[in-house]
N, C-alpha and C positions, 0 to 999 in steps of 0.2 A: 269716546269713539270706540265702537265695536270693531275689532279687526278680524277675529275668527272665533267660531263656536263649533266644537266637535263633540260627538257623542257616540258611544258604543253600547250595543245590546239594550236599546231602549225602545219599547213599544214595537213598532213595525220594522225597526232597523236592527237586524241581527248583527251585521258587520259594521254598523255605524255610518256616520256621515260627517262631512266637513263642510260647514257653511262659512264660506270665505267672503269677507267684506273688503279684502285687499284688492285693489285694481290690478288687472293683468298688465304687466310691464310692456308686453309686445303690442298692446292695443292702442290705437290712436283715434278715438272717437268720443264726442261729447266730453272732452277733457275739462271743460269749464265746470262740470258737475262734480269733479273729484274734490274730496275734502282733504285738507292738509293741516297738520297739527305739529307744533314743535314739541319734541319730547327729549329732554336732556340735551338740547342743542341739535338734535337730529330731526329731520322731517319724516313724519309718519303720515301715510296717505290712506284714505278709506273711501268706499262707495257711499253715496248718500242715499241710495234706494236699492232695494232688492225685492223682486217679485217672484213668487213660487207658483209654478204650474204643475198640473197632474190630474189624472182622473179621480173620481170619488174613491175613497178608501185606499189611496196609494201611499199616504203617509205625510201629506202636506201639514196636516194638523199636528202630527207627531213631532215635527220640527219645532213648532210653536210651543207644544207641551213640554218639550225637553228644556227649552229656554226658561219657561215658567217654573219648572221643577227645580232647576238649579237656583233660580232667583229665590224661591221660597226656602230652599235648604240654607242658603247664605243668611237670609233674614232670621231663620230659626236657629241656626248654629249647631244642629244635630240631625240625625236621621231617624229619630223616633217619631211615631205617629203623634199628631196633635189634633185630637177631635174638636178642640175649642179654637182652632185657627180662625182668626178674625177675617181672613181674606175671602172666605166662602169659596175657595178654589179647590173643588174636589179632585181635579186632575193632579194638582201638586200635593194635596194633603194625603191622599190615599197612595202612599209611596210603594206599597206592595204590588201595585199594578204595573210598575215600570219595566221589568225585564221582558225581552222578546219571548213570545208565547210558544213558538214552535221549534225550540231547540231541546236536545236531549241531555246536554250537559248543563252544569250550573256555572255561569260566568258572571263576573261583576258588571254593574252598570257604571259607565265612565263618562264624566263630563270634563271638558277642557275648553276654557274660555280665555281669550286674550283681548285686552281693552286698554285704553289710555285714560288717565285721570290725573289732574293736578301735576302736569309735567313729568309723569311717570308712565311707563308701559308695564302693565301687570299681566301675568299669566297664572291662572289658578287651575289646578287639575285635582279632581277627586274621583276615586274609584270605590264603589260601594258594593259590598256583597249583600244581595237582597233575597237570596234563594232563587227558586224558579218561579215562573208566573203563577200567581194565586196561591203560592205555598204558604200555609199557615204555621204559626209558632216557630218561625225561622229565627235563628240567632244572627241578626243583622250586625254588620260591622263595617268600619271604614278600612278598606284593604290598602289604600295608598292615598297620600295627600301631598301635593307639591305646590310651592309658591315661588314664582320668579318675578324679579323686578328688573326692568331694563335688560332682559335676557340672562340675568344672573340668577342661579338657583339660591334661594334664601333658606328654605328648609325642605326636607323630604322625610315624611313619616310613613311607616308601615302600620299594621294593625296595632302593634304594641311597642313600637320603638321609634324614636326620632333618630333616623340614620345619619342625617346631616343637618348642620345648622351653620350658616355663614351670614354674618351680619355687617361686615365692614362696608358693603355697598349701600347700606341704608343707615350709615352712621349718623346722618343728620336727623333721623326720625326715631332713634332709640329712646327708650324710657329713661327718665332721669335716674342716674345711679348705675346704669348698665355699664359693665366693664367688658370690652371686646376681648381682652386677654383671658377672660373666664368663660368664653362662649362654650367650650367643650364641657365644662362643669355644668353650665346651664342646660345644655343638650341632654346630659345624663339625668339631671333633675326632672326635666320635662318628660323623659322616657319613663321614669318611675311613677309619674303622675298621670300617665296618658289614659284617656277614656276611649274605648273602641267605637262608641257610637256618637261621639262628639268631635267636632272639627277642631283640630289643633289651632287653627288660625284664630278662632274666637275664644279659646280657653287659655292654655299656657303661653302660646306665642303672644297673645294680647297682654297677658299679665307680666311675663318675664321680659319680653323684647320690645314691642312697639305698639302702643295704643294708637299712636297717630296714624300709622300705616293701616291698621285694621279699621279704624274709623273711616278712612278714605275709601277703602274697598267696600265697606258696608254702605256708605253713603251713595256710591256709584250704583250699586245694585238696587237700593231703595228709591233713589230719586232720578237716576239717569238711565235705567234699564226698565222701561215700562212694557210689560208683556200682558196682552189680553187674550186669554184662551178662547173666549166666545164673545165676539164683538156685539152680537145681537142681544146679549144678556147683560151688558155692562153699560151703565150710564154715568158719565163724568159730569160732576157738578162743580161750578166755581164756588169759592167760599162765600157763604152768606151768613147773616146774623142767626144766632141760635134761638132768637125769640120766635115763638110760635106765631104763624100767620104773617111773618115779616116777608115781604116780596122784594125781589131785585130784578129790574129789567136790564139785561145786559145788551147795550146798544150794538156792540161788535157782533154778537151772535145773531141779532136781528138783521144787521147789515149783510151778514153771510147768507142768511136765509133768503133775503130779498134778491141777492145776486144769483142765488141758485134757482130763482124763479118761483120761490114760495111766496105767493102774494096773498094778501088778505089775512095773514096771521102775524101776530106779534107774541113773543114768548117771554115768560117771566119765571124766575125760580122762587119757590116759596117753601118755608118750613111748615109741614102739615101739622095742624094743631092736635090731631088724634094720634098719629104715629111718631111725631116729633122727628121726622126725617125729611130731607129735602125732596122736592118733586118739581116737575116742569108743568106749567100750565099755559094754555093758549088764552091770551087776553081777549076778552069780549068787549070790555069797556073800561075806561079809567075815569075816576071822578076825584078831583083834587088830589089828595094823598092816598087814595085807595085804588086797588086794582081788582077787577072782577074777571074771573075766567073759569075754564073747565080743565080737567086733567087732560094734558095734550095727547096721551096715548088713547084716549077715547074718541077723539075726533080727527087726529092727524094720520097721514099715511105712514106705512112702515118706513119708506124711504126718507120722509121728513124727520121722523123720530131718529133714524140712524144718523143722519147728517148732524142734527142738533146734539145727539148724544156723544159723538166722537170728536167734534170740533174743539171742545175745551182741552182734550188730551193732545190733539195735534198742536194747538197753540202753546200748550205747556211744554211740549217736547221742543218746539222751535225756540222758546224762551230759554230753556235750560240747556239746549244742545244735547238733548237726550236721545236714546235709541227707543223708538216706538215700534213694537212688534204686535201685529193684530191678525187674528185668525179671520179670514174672509171679511176684511174691513169694507170691501166694496159691495157686499151683498145689499141689494135694494137701492143702491146709489146709481145715478146716471153716470155712464163712463166719462162724460165730459167733466164731471166734478172730480173724479179720481185722477184723470189725466192732468187737471190743473194742480191738484195736490202734489203729484209727482214733479211737475215743473217747479213748484214752490220749493220743494226740498232740493232740487237741482240748482236753484237760484241762490248764489252766494251773497247777493245783496239782501235778500229776505232771510235766508237761512244762514245768518251771520255767525251763529254759535256752533255750527257743525252738527245739527241734528240728523238722525238717520231714520228712514222709514222702511220697514220690512212687513210684507203681508203676502198671503196666498190668495189665489183667485182662480176662477174658471173663465174669466172674460178674456178672449184672445185679442181684443182691440189694442191692448197695451204692447203687443208684440210688434213693435214698430221701431226701426233703427233711428228714427228722428226723436223718439221719446226715451228709449232705454239703451244703455250699452249692452253688449253681449254678455259681459261678466255680471251684469245686474239681473239677468234673466236666469232663473234656476228651474230645474225640472225634477220631479219625483216620480219614479216608476217602481211598480211592485211586481216581483216575479211570482207567477202563479204557482210554480212548483215549490219553491222554497218559502213562499209567503213573505219574503224579506224585501224591504224597500231600498232603493238606491237614489241618491241625490247627486245631481251634476249640473253644470252651468252650460249655457249656450257657447261660451267661450272655450269649452273643452273640446269642441269639434275642430277638425282641421280647417285651414283656410284655403285648401286646394284639393282637387280630386272630386269623386262622386259625392261624398258625404260632406263636402265643404260648406262652411258658413262664413260668408263675408259680411262686412258691415253695411253693404248695400243690398243684401238679400231680402226677399220678402218673407220675413219671419212667420207671419200669420199663415200665409199660404202653405209654406213648408211644414208648419206644425200640423195642419189639417190633413196633409197627405202622409203623415207619420214619418217625416224626415228626421225628427228629433226624438221620437218615442214619446213616452209619457202621455199617451192618448189611447182610448179604447174605441173600437168600432162596435156600436150598440144597435141592436134591432130586436125590439120586444114583440114584433108582429106575430111570429109563430106561437110564442107563449100565450099571448092574449087571445089569439085565434083559437087555440086549444081550450082555454078557459071558457070562452064564449060558447064553444060547441059541447063541452062536457059537463058543465055545472050551471045551476041557477044562481041568481044574484046572492041569495042568502048562503047557500052551501059553499060558495067560492071563498067566503071570508070566515068560515067556521073552522076553528082548529081545536084539537083536543090534546091535552097533555096530562099524564098521570105520574105522580111521584116526583114532581118538579122540586128542585131545591135551589135556594138562593146561595150563591157561592160567597157573596160578600155583602 
């Protein structure tokens, strides 16, 4: 379960953001949707859904990108570029793009995540010096790295020293042969062996202290923290046979398609005999043990492809009790589909393993107090002067006075009259009128540039 994710000096966030999945204690609404998990005998609670609003280019995607970057860093174990990264995730792979672009000083990029896994609460903090935005040939290094277990500090490292190491609170997970009375000696040995661009967690702490703890953290990031930077470019496939031409008809996916009103189509997954990769086909006919069809993306609508592409990820998240984060998950989907998915994550009878759903959107229809709690609704707004983004929740507003937000308020109406910010008044009329008056159709779209240089 994700409890909190914070970030500083990343992309459009100069001063950072804190994305809190911890329910507000003072709120009393939709309480049946709150997740509860026992951690070392104590109850930890979390929100099952969070939806992010804001205008274009405000920084909504930067929130998703930050989560994706930390996930890739954890799976990689270092801050070096990896041009052969199997994920194909350029946002996470090109790490030199991460710092805020419009600042004059050089500050580190900082990630801070708190989550629960296997009856423990973990907090991992890492601060990375990456130079300035687009700076080339910079000497990157890890400025600071911290690990907490059940609110106790386990280690603190700076660039070249392990400042503190405390292992008694994780005595049940230490490596065979580890002697707690020699912890300070091990700390000094780790300091002498430290690598400034590799995470201590996955190097010396793993080797000297606790392989079990490190494996649990890595497993959570790999299997229970699913982050999709561009939902329109990602297709999730169920596991199918590696044999070329082998087709699988997934009855559950087809039931979902029919329930969504997609009639006349049946879908199958098949390994392409030429590319040896899985693809989705629309079934035209079936004959005994053979399936005949066309590539689905050639005949199906964008909305149909989006629904079929993300449903395996949603089902997988519900099965695993994972955190599913998607950039514009609802694009091209009918809002009734998305509202139903939100209610499924809120339903503890279906969402029995405590999965969480986080996505950003432009659709205001979800701004409904019968669908979402105030602390589940987040906004991102970008200041035009500083170019910096700010993230806040609807629950941050007062409950009385002129700017009050109560649980019975009309969230959607108030959002459109800019009661909550994070919205732009847009009128292209004058610009387009000038274009129509001043230039012909061809000259309007002609641009000239001399001496252009690609920066990366």
